[in-house]
N, C-alpha and C positions, 0 to 999 in steps of 0.2 A: 425843557427850557434851555435855550442856548445861553451858556455862561460867557462872560467877558474873560478873555485870556489876557493875563498881565504881560505886558511887553517890557523888555529890559529898557531902563531909562525913564519909564513913567514914574509918576509920583509914588505909586504904591508898589514899585518893583522891589522894595526891600523885603516883601513877602517871599520873593523867590530865593532869598538867602536865609530866611528865618528858620529857627529850630522847629522841626515837625514832630508831632506826637503820634504815638500808636493809636490806631482806631480801636474803640471799644465796641464789643459785640452789641451792646444795647444802645448804640448811637441811633437816635430816632430819625436822623436825616440821611442815614447812610444809603439806603436803597434809592431815594430820590436823587441824592448827589451822584451816585453811579449812573443812573439813567440820564441825568443832565450832562454828565461828562461824555457819555457815548453820543448824545445828541449834538453836543458841542464839537466833538471830533468829526462827526458826519458832516457838519456844516462847513468845517475847514477841510476841504477835500484832499489837501496835500499832507495832512497829518496822519500818522499811524500810531501815535501814543500820546497820552495826556496824563500829567501828574496833578494831584490835588493842589499843590502850591501854585501851579500855573493859573488856577481859577480862584486863588485867594483863600483856599482852605489849607491850613498847615497841618495836614494829616498824612500819615504814611500809607498812601494809597495811590495807585496809578492803574491805568487801563491801556491795553494794546489792542488794536483792531487793524488787521490787514485783510485782503480778500479771502485768505484761507485760514485765518486764526483770529480768535477773539477771547480775551481773558481779563479778569479783574485780579489785581494783586494787592492784597491787604497785608500790611505789616511785613513786607518782604525782607529777606536777608540773603545776600549772595554768599554762598559757602565755599565754592571752588571755581576757579576760572582757568581757562586754557591759555594758549599762546597769544601774544599781543600782535595786533595788526593795526595799520593806520587806515582810517576810512574818512570820507567826507560826509558830514551830517548837517541837517537843517534843524530848526527848532521853531515851534509856533510862537515862542516868546522873543524870537529874533527873526521876524518875517523877512523873506526874500534874501536870506544870507546863508552861506555854508561855511563850515569850518573843518579843518583837518583835526581829527581826534584819534587817540589811541584807545582801542577797545580789545577785549578778549574775544576770540572767535568761538569760545565755548564756555558756558557758565552752568553752575548748579544753583538752584534757588529754592529756598524754603519760604512758603507764604500761605495765606488763607485765601480761598476764592470767595465769591460773593455769597455763597451759602455757608460760609464759615467752616468749610472742610479744609483741614490741614493738608497741604500739598507739598510735594518735593518733586522737582522736575529738572531735567537738563535741557538746555536750549543751545542751539548753535547757529552760526552764520547770521543772517539778517535778524532773526528773532532775538538772538543774544545781544546784538548791537542795540536794537530798539529798547530792550529791557534795561540794559546798562545805562542808556541815556535817561530813561525815566527814573531809574533808581537814583542816579546822580541828583535829580531834582529833589528827591526826598532828603538828601544829605546837604542840600543848599549849594551844591556844585553846579555851575553852569557850563555850557558848551565853550565858553571863552576862557575857562580856568585851566 
């Protein structure tokens, strides 16, 4: 099911800045939510990532899907990051807009995947930028901050 993406400035956009909680392994809607988030991202062809707060679920969960990469990030934590670079980014919650943002060109991340396997991985370049963007959503930080 394609979920509604909360747009900044809408009546419910306060959810974009709300405190998010860790996902519990026994969450009964988790698998359906993940499937719905991937369907939503596929529907919005210009998106490469989606965080649960953007669809009104204040959970520490986001997904990334590019032509060569697909992953679910549950309860992620950025551990180490590299040099800062400035990039232009868009956001599905700010349609048709781009902003200059400082990002790290390389990050290390600890998270659980959708099978609840604990993972530790290093990402660089575009994937690092996408992951930082989605991670910011989990912290209530928006592209305009």
